[in-house]
N, C-alpha and C positions, 0 to 999 in steps of 0.2 A: 504494500500500500504506500502511496506517496501522499504528500501534504495536500494536494488538490483533492484527491478522493476523500481523505479524512474530513476536510472542511465541508465538502459536498454532503457527505452522509450525516455529519453533525448538524448542518443546516436543516436537514430533512427530519431531525428529531432523534437520531441515534446517539446514544451516550456510552455504550459499552464497547470499548476497544481493547479489552484485556489481551495482553500478550502480543499486541501489534508491533510490527517492525517499522520504525520510522527513523532509523539511523541516518543522521545528517540532514533530516528534513528541515525545511524553512517554514516556521510557524510564527514568525515575528509579528507581534501585535495582534495575534489571533484571539478571538473570544471563544474560550473553551471551558467556560464555567460549568462545573459539575461533571466534567468528563471522567470516565473510568479508563485510566491508562495503567492499571496495575499489571505488573510483570511485563510491561512493554519494554522494547529495546529502543532507547532514545539517545544513544551515545552521539555526541557532537551535534545534536539537534539544536535549532535556533528557536528559543522561546522568549527572546528579548521583548520585554514589555507586553508579553502575553497575559491574558486574563484567565487564570486557572483557579479562581476562588472555588473552594469546595471540591476540587479535583481529587481523584484517588490515584496516587502514584506509588502506592505500596509495592515494594519489591521491584520497582522499575529500575532499569539500568540507564543512568544519566551521566555516565562518564564523559567528562569534558563538555557537557551540555552548556549552552548559553542561556542563563535565566536572569540576566541583568534586568533589574527594575520590573521583574515579573510580579504579578499579583497572585500570591499563593495563600491568601488568608483562608484559614479553616481547611487547608488541604491535608490529605493523608499521605505521608512520605515514610511510613513505617518500613524499616529495613531497606529503604531505597539506597542505591549506590550513586552517590554524588561526588565520587572521587574526581578531583581536579575540575569540578564544575565551577562556572562563574555565576555567583549569586549576588554580585555587587548591587546594593540598593534594593534588593528584593523585599517584598512584604510577605512575611510568614506569620502574621498575627493569628493566634489560636490554632496554628498548624500542629500536626503530630509528626515528630521526626524520631520517635523512639527506635533505637537500633540502627539509625541511618549512618552511612559511612561518608565522612566529609574530609577525608585525608587530602590535603593539597588544594581544597576548595577555596575560592576567593569569596570572603564573607564580609568585606568592608561595607559599613553602613546598612547592614541587614536589620530588619525589624522583626525580632523574635518575641515581641510582647505577648505574654500569656501562652506561649508555645510549650508543647510537651517535648522536652529534650532529654528525657531520662536516659542515662547511660550513654549519651552521645560522646564520641571521642573528638575533642577539640585540641588535642595535644599539639603545642607549637603553633597554633593558628594565629593569624593576625586579626584580632577582634577589636581593634581600636574604635571607640565610640559606638559600639554595637548596643542595640536596645534589647536587654534581657528582662525588662520590667515584668514582674509577676510571672516569670517563666518557671517551668519545672525543670530544674537542673540536678535532680536527685541522682547521685552516683555518676554524674558527668565527669569526664576527665579533661580538666582545663590546664594541666601541667604545662609550664613554659609558654603559655599563651600570652599574647600582648593584649591586655584588657584596659590599657590606659584610656580614661574617659568613658569607659563602658557604664551602662545604666542598669543597675541590679535591684532597684527599689522594689520590694515586695517579692523578689525571687526566692525560690526554695532551693537551697544549696546543700541539703542534708546528704552527707556521704560523698560530696564532690571532692575531687582531687585537685589541689591548688598549688602543687609544688612549683616553685620558681616562677610564679605568675607575676605580671606587671600590672599594678592596679592604681597607679598614680592618677589623680583627678577622677577616680571612679565614683559613681553614685551608689552607695550601699546603705542608705538611710533605712533603718528599721529591719535590716536583713538579719536572719538568724544564722550566726556563724559560731554557734556553741561548739567548743572543743575542736574547732578546725585548725589544721596545721598551716600556719602562715609564716613559718620561720624564714627570716631574711627577705621577706617580700617588701617591695616598694609600694607603700600606700600613701605616699606624700600627697598632701592637698586633697585627699579623698574625703567624701562626705559619708560619715558613719554615725551620724546623730541617731540615737535611739536603737542602734544595732546591738545585738546580743553576741558578745565575744567572751562570755563566761567560759573559763577553762581553756581558752584558745592559746595556741603556741605562737607567740609573736616575738620569739627570741631574735634579737638583732634586726628587727624589722624597722623600716623607715616610715614613721607616722608624722613627720614634720609638717606643720601647718594643716594637719588633718582636723576635720570637724567631728568631735566625738561627744558632743553635748548630750547628756542624759543617757549615754551608752552604758551597757552592762559589761564590766570587765572583771568580775569577781573570780579570783583564783587564776587569772590569766598570767601567762609567763611573758613578761616584758623585759626580761634581763637584757641589758645593753641595747635596748631599743632607742631609736631617735624620735623623741616627742617634742622637739624644739618648736615653740610657738603654736603647739596644738591647743585646741579648745576642748577641755575636759570638764567644763562647768557642769556641776550636778551629776557627774558620772559616778558609777558604783565600782570602786576599785578595792573592795574589801578583800583582804588576804592575797592581793595581787603581788607578783614578784617584779619589782621595779629596780632591783639592784643594778647599779652601774648604768642606769638609764639616764639619758640626757633630757631633762625637763626644763631646760633654760627657757625663760619667757613663756612658759606654758600657763594657761589659765586653768587653775584647779579650784576656782571659787565654788564653795558649797559642795565639792566632791567628797565622797566618803571613802577614805583610805584606812579604815579601821583594820589594824593588824597587818597592814601591808609591809612589805620588805623594800625599803628604800636605801639600804646600805650602799654607800659610795655613789649615790645618785647625785646628779647635778641639778640643783633647784635654783640656780642663779637667776635672779630677776623674775622668778615665778610669782604668780598671783595665788595667794593662799587665804583669801578673805573668806571667813566662815568655813574653812575646810576642816574636815574631821580626820585627824591623824592619831586618834586614840589607840594606844598600845602598838603603834607603828615602830618599825626599826629604822633608824636614821644614822647608823654608825658611819662616821667618816663622811657624811653627806655634806655637799656645799649648800648651806642654808642661808645664803645671802639673798633673801627673797625680796621682791618688790613690795608686796603687801602681805600682811599676816594678821589683819584685824579680826579679832574673835576666832582665831584658829584654835582648834581643840587638840592639844598635845598631852592630854592627861594619860599618864602611864607609858608614854612614848620613851624610847631610848635614843638619846642624842649624843651618846658617848663618842668623843673624837670628832664631832661635827664642826664644820667651820661656819661660824655664825656672825652675822653683822646686822644688827637691827637697832632701831632707835628705842629709847626708853619708853616712849609712848606706845610703840608697837608691842613690846613685851608686856606692858601693863594690860593690854587688851587680850593677850593670849591666855589660854587656860593651860596651866602647867602642873597641876596637882599630881604628884607621884611620878613626874617625868624625871628621867636620868639625864642630867645636864652634861655638856661636853667635857667638863672636868671630872666627871664621875659622881658628882654630888647629886643628892636626890632633892628635888624641889618639893617643899611642903605646902 
């Protein structure tokens, strides 16, 4: 079958073209809404700007197919082979790609909002600026992918593999990243307000200038992380490991760091207004903070900390039971 015959039969009302051979066919800008091309051979076919909303492309062979700017909203691409296909600018809102193969595919500016991408392998893919809002990425492999500027708000990332990803300027507001491994990942200038990072591994990660307002980081591992100028206002950092972290110029106002480990951390010029550091460990920390009005340091250990604060600042701080830099206990 060639493209002309397909279009003629489609115009006549036929929709089921299961297993058809259209290798290399030119269907640019064709309106094929609701067509069934499951198990079809579509390698190197031209679907540029085609309308494939609600189409069934399950198990289809789309190797090197051109799907640039195609409309694939609510399409079924389960187990489809899209190896080295060009999907630049394609719309795949609410589409199903579970088990699809995307190795070497061009995915720049693709809209995957609300798509089912469970278990999809994006390893090493260039996904800069991609729209994953509210998408299902459960068990997806995103290792070494470039996700700078990607939009993940509302996405489900449970079980996703994120080794070595790039996430600078990414939108992750409210995303559940509980216990996710993000060791060494670049999250600079990312938006993580309200995100759940409880128990996450952020060892040596870069969170400089990141927005983490009201985020949950309880028991998170932030050892040697770069949090320079990050906004952690009202964040929950209870029992978090921030040893040797760089928190210079970081906004920690009204954040809860009860029982947190900040040994050898750099808090130079940090904002600690109304911050709770009760029972926290600050051994050898640089505590030359910018603001510490009403900071709660009750029971905290500041042994060996480098401190420089005005008399008025200390008068506003709560220090009952704290171990001071010289080893004395504040009454």
